[in-house]
C-alpha positions as CSV (number, residue, x, y, z in Angstrom):
1,M,0.0,-0.4,0.2
2,L,0.9,3.4,-0.7
3,S,2.7,5.5,2.9
4,N,1.2,8.9,3.6
5,A,2.7,12.0,1.9
6,E,5.4,10.4,-0.4
7,K,7.1,12.3,-2.9
8,Y,9.5,11.5,-6.1
9,S,11.3,13.7,-8.6
10,V,10.6,12.9,-12.1
11,T,13.9,11.6,-14.1
12,D,12.0,10.7,-17.5
13,S,8.9,11.6,-19.6
14,T,6.7,9.3,-19.2
15,T,2.9,9.3,-18.3
16,L,1.9,10.0,-14.5
17,I,0.0,6.5,-14.1
18,E,3.7,4.6,-15.6
19,F,5.8,6.7,-13.5
20,L,3.6,5.7,-10.4
21,A,3.5,2.1,-11.2
22,I,7.3,1.2,-11.7
23,R,7.0,3.5,-7.9
24,Y,4.5,0.9,-6.9
25,P,4.2,-2.5,-8.4
26,Q,2.3,-4.1,-5.5
27,S,-0.4,-1.9,-6.6
28,S,-2.9,-2.2,-9.9
29,K,-3.2,0.0,-12.2
30,T,-6.9,0.4,-11.9
31,G,-5.8,1.5,-8.0
32,I,-3.6,3.9,-9.0
33,K,-5.6,5.5,-11.2
34,K,-8.7,6.0,-9.1
35,M,-6.1,7.5,-6.8
36,I,-5.2,10.1,-9.5
37,I,-8.7,11.0,-10.4
38,H,-9.6,11.3,-6.6
39,G,-6.9,13.9,-6.3
40,S,-4.2,12.1,-4.0
41,I,-1.7,13.2,-6.4
42,S,0.2,16.6,-7.2
43,V,2.2,17.3,-10.1
44,N,4.4,20.3,-8.9
45,G,2.1,21.3,-5.9
46,K,-1.6,21.1,-8.3
47,I,-3.7,18.3,-7.8
48,E,-3.7,16.1,-11.3
49,R,-6.6,14.2,-11.8
50,N,-5.4,12.8,-15.3
51,P,-3.9,9.7,-15.8
52,A,-2.3,9.8,-19.2
53,Q,-0.6,13.4,-17.6
54,M,2.6,13.4,-19.3
55,V,5.3,13.9,-16.2
56,K,8.9,15.5,-17.5
57,A,12.5,15.0,-15.5
58,G,12.5,17.4,-12.3
59,D,8.7,17.4,-11.8
60,E,8.1,16.8,-8.4
61,I,5.4,13.9,-7.6
62,I,3.2,14.1,-4.6
63,Y,1.3,11.0,-2.9
64,Q,-1.0,12.3,0.0
65,R,-3.1,9.2,2.1
66,N,-6.2,10.2,3.3
67,T,-6.7,13.6,1.5
68,M,-8.2,12.4,-2.1
69,V,-10.6,15.8,-2.8
70,A,-14.0,15.4,-3.8
71,R,-14.4,15.5,-7.8
72,P,-16.5,18.1,-8.8
73,K,-20.3,16.6,-10.0
74,A,-20.7,16.0,-13.2
75,P,-23.7,17.9,-15.0
76,F,-25.0,14.2,-16.5
77,R,-24.8,10.7,-15.7
78,L,-21.3,9.6,-16.8
79,I,-21.4,5.8,-18.9
80,F,-17.8,5.5,-19.3
81,E,-14.9,8.0,-18.9
82,D,-11.4,7.7,-20.0
83,E,-8.1,9.2,-20.8
84,H,-9.5,9.5,-24.5
85,I,-13.2,9.2,-24.7
86,I,-16.4,10.6,-22.7
87,V,-19.8,8.7,-22.9
88,I,-22.7,10.4,-21.2
89,E,-26.3,10.0,-21.0
90,K,-27.8,13.6,-22.5
91,P,-31.4,14.3,-21.2
92,A,-34.0,15.9,-23.7
93,G,-34.3,19.2,-24.1
94,L,-30.4,20.8,-24.3
95,L,-28.7,20.9,-27.3
96,T,-25.7,18.7,-28.1
97,Y,-23.2,21.4,-29.8
98,G,-24.7,25.2,-29.1
99,D,-23.6,26.7,-32.9
100,K,-22.1,29.9,-33.4
101,G,-24.8,32.8,-32.4
102,T,-26.7,29.8,-30.0
103,S,-27.5,31.1,-26.7
104,G,-27.7,29.1,-23.9
105,T,-26.0,25.9,-23.0
106,S,-25.0,22.8,-24.2
107,A,-24.2,19.2,-23.6
108,Y,-20.7,19.9,-24.6
109,K,-20.1,23.2,-23.3
110,E,-21.2,21.7,-19.7
111,M,-18.9,19.0,-20.6
112,K,-15.9,21.3,-21.4
113,E,-16.7,23.0,-17.5
114,Y,-16.6,19.6,-16.0
115,L,-13.7,19.1,-17.0
116,F,-11.9,22.3,-16.5
117,K,-13.0,22.2,-12.7
118,N,-11.7,18.6,-12.2
119,S,-8.8,18.1,-14.3
120,T,-6.4,21.4,-13.4
121,G,-7.8,23.2,-17.1
122,R,-7.4,20.1,-19.1
123,S,-10.8,20.8,-21.2
124,E,-10.0,19.4,-24.9
125,L,-13.2,18.2,-25.6
126,F,-14.2,17.2,-29.4
127,I,-18.1,16.2,-30.4
128,V,-18.4,13.1,-32.2
129,H,-21.8,12.3,-33.0
130,R,-25.0,14.3,-32.3
131,L,-28.4,13.9,-30.7
132,D,-31.3,16.6,-31.6
133,R,-32.4,18.6,-28.6
134,E,-35.5,16.9,-27.9
135,V,-34.1,13.3,-28.1
136,S,-32.6,11.7,-25.2
137,G,-29.5,9.2,-24.8
138,I,-26.1,8.1,-25.1
139,L,-24.0,10.9,-26.4
140,M,-19.5,10.2,-26.8
141,F,-17.2,13.0,-26.5
142,A,-13.4,12.7,-28.0
143,R,-10.4,13.9,-25.6
144,S,-8.5,14.9,-28.3
145,E,-8.1,15.7,-31.8
146,A,-6.9,12.5,-33.3
147,I,-9.2,10.3,-31.2
148,Q,-12.5,12.6,-32.8
149,E,-10.9,12.1,-36.2
150,R,-10.2,8.1,-36.0
151,L,-13.9,7.4,-34.1
152,K,-15.3,9.4,-37.0
153,D,-13.3,7.7,-39.8
154,N,-14.4,3.8,-38.1
155,W,-18.0,5.4,-37.7
156,K,-20.1,3.4,-39.7
157,E,-19.0,0.1,-38.1
158,F,-20.4,0.7,-35.1
159,T,-23.8,0.3,-33.7
160,K,-26.6,2.9,-32.7
161,K,-30.0,1.5,-31.4
162,Y,-32.9,3.9,-30.4
163,Q,-36.3,3.0,-28.8
164,A,-39.4,5.3,-29.7
165,L,-42.6,5.5,-29.0
166,T,-45.1,5.6,-31.6
167,E,-48.4,6.8,-32.7
168,G,-50.8,3.6,-34.6
169,V,-50.0,-0.9,-34.7
170,F,-47.9,-1.0,-37.1
171,S,-49.3,-4.0,-39.5
172,E,-45.3,-5.8,-39.5
173,E,-43.2,-7.0,-36.9
174,S,-39.7,-5.3,-38.4
175,G,-38.8,-3.8,-41.6
176,E,-36.9,-1.1,-43.3
177,I,-37.2,2.4,-43.8
178,T,-34.8,3.9,-47.1
179,S,-35.5,7.8,-48.7
180,W,-33.4,10.6,-49.6
181,L,-33.3,13.2,-47.0
182,S,-33.0,17.4,-47.8
183,D,-33.3,20.6,-45.5
184,D,-35.7,22.6,-46.3
185,R,-34.1,26.3,-46.8
186,A,-34.3,27.6,-43.6
187,G,-32.5,24.5,-42.2
188,F,-35.4,24.4,-39.6
189,K,-37.2,20.8,-40.9
190,V,-36.1,17.7,-42.8
191,Y,-37.7,16.2,-45.9
192,S,-38.0,12.9,-47.4
193,G,-38.0,11.9,-51.0
194,R,-36.1,10.9,-53.6
195,E,-32.8,11.1,-54.7
196,R,-32.3,14.7,-56.0
197,D,-28.7,17.2,-55.5
198,G,-28.3,17.7,-52.3
199,A,-30.5,15.7,-51.2
200,R,-28.9,12.7,-48.4
201,Y,-29.9,8.9,-48.8
202,A,-30.8,7.6,-45.3
203,E,-31.4,3.9,-44.3
204,T,-32.6,3.1,-40.9
205,K,-34.3,-0.6,-39.5
206,W,-36.9,-0.8,-37.3
207,S,-38.5,-3.8,-35.0
208,V,-41.6,-3.6,-32.9
209,L,-40.9,-4.5,-29.2
210,K,-44.4,-3.9,-27.5
211,V,-47.9,-2.7,-28.5
212,M,-49.6,-0.4,-25.6
213,E,-53.0,0.6,-26.6
214,D,-53.0,2.6,-29.3
215,Y,-48.9,3.2,-29.4
216,T,-46.1,0.7,-30.5
217,L,-42.7,1.1,-28.7
218,V,-40.3,0.5,-31.3
219,E,-36.5,-0.4,-31.4
220,L,-34.3,1.8,-34.5
221,Q,-31.0,0.7,-36.0
222,L,-29.2,3.6,-37.8
223,V,-27.7,2.2,-41.1
224,T,-26.8,5.8,-42.0
225,G,-26.9,8.8,-39.5
226,R,-28.4,11.8,-40.7
227,K,-29.9,15.0,-39.5
228,N,-33.6,14.2,-37.9
229,Q,-33.3,10.6,-39.8
230,I,-35.2,8.6,-37.1
231,R,-38.0,11.1,-36.7
232,V,-38.5,11.9,-40.3
233,H,-38.8,8.2,-41.3
234,L,-41.3,7.3,-38.4
235,S,-43.5,9.8,-40.1
236,D,-42.8,8.5,-43.8
237,I,-44.6,5.3,-42.5
238,G,-47.7,6.9,-40.7
239,H,-45.6,6.2,-37.1
240,P,-44.9,9.7,-36.1
241,V,-42.7,9.5,-32.6
242,V,-45.4,10.5,-29.7
243,G,-44.7,14.4,-29.0
244,D,-43.1,15.3,-32.0
245,R,-45.3,17.8,-33.4
246,K,-42.5,18.7,-35.8
247,Y,-43.0,15.6,-37.7
248,G,-46.7,15.0,-37.6
249,A,-47.7,14.0,-34.1
250,D,-51.0,14.5,-32.3
251,A,-50.8,17.7,-30.7
252,T,-52.1,16.4,-27.4
253,W,-48.6,15.5,-26.0
254,K,-46.8,18.7,-25.3
255,R,-43.9,17.9,-23.5
256,R,-40.9,16.0,-25.2
257,I,-40.9,13.6,-28.1
258,R,-40.4,10.2,-27.1
259,L,-37.2,9.1,-28.6
260,H,-34.3,8.0,-26.9
261,G,-30.7,7.0,-28.1
262,Y,-30.3,3.8,-25.7
263,Y,-27.8,1.4,-27.0
264,L,-24.2,2.3,-28.6
265,R,-21.2,-0.6,-29.2
266,I,-17.7,1.1,-30.1
267,R,-14.4,-0.1,-31.1
268,H,-12.2,1.8,-28.6
269,P,-10.1,4.0,-30.8
270,K,-7.0,3.8,-28.7
271,T,-7.3,-0.5,-27.6
272,D,-9.6,-1.8,-30.3
273,E,-11.7,-3.0,-27.9
274,W,-15.4,-3.2,-28.7
275,L,-17.1,-1.6,-26.0
276,E,-21.4,-1.6,-25.3
277,F,-22.5,1.2,-23.5
278,R,-26.8,1.2,-22.5
279,S,-28.9,3.9,-20.7
280,D,-32.7,2.8,-19.6
281,L,-35.7,4.9,-21.1
282,P,-36.2,7.8,-19.1
283,K,-38.8,8.0,-16.4
284,G,-41.9,8.5,-17.8
285,F,-41.3,7.4,-20.9
286,L,-44.1,5.5,-21.7
287,V,-46.6,7.3,-20.2
288,L,-49.7,7.2,-22.4
289,H,-51.9,9.8,-21.2
290,P,-51.9,13.2,-21.2
291,K,-53.0,13.9,-17.8
292,H,-50.1,11.8,-16.7
293,E,-47.5,13.3,-18.4
294,N,-45.9,15.1,-15.7
295,Y,-42.6,14.0,-15.7
296,K,-39.2,15.9,-16.5
């Protein structure tokens, strides 16, 4: 076990976790990583929470036992976090990223602030994919531009699944929807149609999970990833997402649309290990009567 207030001087450039692993071969890397993340290690007098932080000759490393500093609370549920990627659960009603001129906050802005407070100023974060403002679910960020590019290059081989509560009862148990999608001139809505200039091919697979009164819970898998793709495609076949008035849903429902990104399977951009992430349906997602629609 590491003893109280131990001090070391770095002689060769390496990562912080590798430096400590050499000093404490009896401790697992997982244990050392936890101590770093929880604020027990300082570099040149400042707490360092990033295990992958580079240290160089002359740096002073101090381990202070029993003085773990509480981490700032993450703004969202953290599904996975390491030095390369962060996977969170985005709530409905929040932008993934605020484009230039967009007021208010976003998942990206709030995670940047969290990282800045949590890692002594190291707060690099890069967009890999997006969820519509109205959609909840799994959202992943990269911790460097190189990792971002690798994830984007391999995005087509990853599995992205959603669950949606839709209007009506399907006549079949599964199927596939294909069309060409294009934005309107203002960019506020996406239209489905045939191939033409500016249109992008879109493909969505679906299967029925459960029928509830006049509604159906379906699972959807993205083959392509276009703006508003699932919402447009379900509207195309006469089963719009509950609450999605933008694409033809009943105006009775006033709150969030019932679309949730619940599953993501990726190959880790650094280790090549396959990882699976899951997210439960939000509270109230399956509420069927407007008078009971009192969830956040």
